[in-house]
N, C-alpha and C positions, 0 to 999 in steps of 0.2 A: 503409394499412399499419401504423396505430396499434395495432392488435389482434395484431403480431408479437410473440408471447412467445418471449423470449430465454431465459426460465428464471432462476433466482436468482443463479446464479454468473456465468452468459455465459461459457462457456468456448469456445464454438464461434460463428463466424459464418455458418452455414448451417443450413438447415432443408428438410424435404419441402415441396414445392409444396403450398399449400392445396387447390387444385381438380385438379390434373393429377400423379398418383403416379408418372409417368415422369419428372418432372423435380425437380432439387434447385434450391433458391433460396439463392445466396450474397449476403450484404449487406455493405455498408460505409458508415461514416458519415462518411468523409473521401474528398473528390473525387479527391484525389493517388492514394491507395491503390486506387481504383476504376479509374483511368486506367492504372495499373501492371497491375492485374489483368487489364483488358481488352487491354492490349498483349500480355501473355503468352498469353491465350487466342487472340488471333489470330495470334501466331507459331508455336503448337502446331496451328493449323487445328482448334480446336474450335468447333462451332456453338453459339451462346447466344443468348439474348434478354435485352435491357438495358432497363431504366428507371428513371427516379429520381422519388421523389415525396416530398413534405413529410412530416414526422412529428413527433411531440412532443417528439423530440431534435434536430430540425433535418431537414436535408436526408438520405435514404437512397437509396443508390445499390444497384439490385438486378441479379442475373444468374442467370437461368434456364437452367440445364444439364442435359441428357439424362443420367439415372444411367447409361448405358452409358459415358458419359465421366467418370463419377464419381470413380475412381482417379485420372486426370490432374489433373481439375480440383482436387481435394484438395491434390494436390503443388503446383500452381500457388498455390493459396490459402495454404498453409503458407510457401511462398517469398515471396508478398507480404507476410503478417504479418511475416516475419523481417527484411525490407527496411525495414519502418518501425517496428520496435519500439524501444523506448528501453531500455537497460542496467537491471538490476535495482536496480543500485548504480552510479551514475552517477560518484562523485567517487573519484577513485584513492586518495586518503588513505583513505576509507571502505573500499575494496577491500582495500587493506593491512591495515587494522585486522582487519578479519573473518578474514583468512588469519592472521595473527599469533595473534589469539585462539583460532581452531580448533587451531592448532599447539599453543599452551600447554595447552589443556583435554585433548589427547590425550597430551602429556607428562606432566600431572599424573595422568593416568588411569593410564598406565603405570608411574608411580612408585607410585601408590597400590596398585596390584595386587602389585607385587614386595614392599612393606613389608607387606603382609595377609596375604602369602602362609605 
């Protein structure tokens, strides 16, 4: 699976199956995420094929899912990604700093607009 081309930016973790166009392959690099995704698939009663194999980035966990179940699988995939994602700005002081700076920029823009009118 070393030839798995994820693209330059790696926005999604799914691709068309390389040999069977009726399937889509979802892939995860963390076992915990793969187990969670598998649990959701079983709960929704979606048929899938599972495999794991070594890759140059470590172990990769693969799920082959029929394209007829694509919409349900995408929803579960996004749910899995959301469950394990980390916040964009994790420190609360940094979050408040961004909010305050944004507010000040808007205030200065409004003041500037009325002064130059």
